[in-house]
N, C-alpha and C positions, 0 to 999 in steps of 0.2 A: 347302197342297199343290197346290190347283187352279191357283194363280198360277204355280207352277213349270212345269206342263204347258202353260198358256197361253203363257208366255214361250217355251218350246221351239217351239211351233207358229208363233207370230208371228215368231220368229227364222228359222224355215224359210221362211216366206212372204217375208220381206225379203231373205234372203241366198241361199238355195239355189233357191227356186222361179223367180226371174227368169232363172236360167241354164239352165233346162230348157224344152223346148218344151211348149206347152199340150197335155195329153193326158188330163186327167181325163174319165172317161166319165159322170160323174154331176153333177147340179146339186142342191145346192151342191157346190163342189169338196171334195175330201177334207179339205183343211186347214180350210176354212170349216165343214165338217160337224163336225170335231173341236172347233173353238172353240165352236160352238153346243151340242154335246153336253156339253162340260165346263161350260158356263154353266148349262145346264138340268137336268142329271141329277147324282145323286151320283157322286163321282169314279170309283169302280170300275165302275159301270154305264156311265159315259161311255167309259172306256177299253176296255171290252168292245165297245161299239157301234162305236167307232173302229177297233178291230182287225178286226171283221167287215167293216166298210166297206172298209178297205184291202185285205183279202183278196179282196173281190168286184171290185176294180178291175183286171180283166184281160179278155182277149178271150172268156172263157167266159160272161161276164155281159153283158147288153145295155146296161147303164147307164140313164140317164134321170133322172127326178125321184126323189129319195130323201131326204126331209126327216127331221130328228130327230123321233122320236115318243115 
């Protein structure tokens, strides 16, 4: 199951991300954060962390360094 989500994120990085202007407020980028979270955490915890991270990627939050913990 993790492989499926990793495939989706990597496909996004290869196909969709190059067409968008760089705009991620965080380091690592949200897609790299997703890959790291999926590799380090149980799947549902990783998906929760990624969802929270993507929701925080807006002008109301300052951005900056936000590693997977």
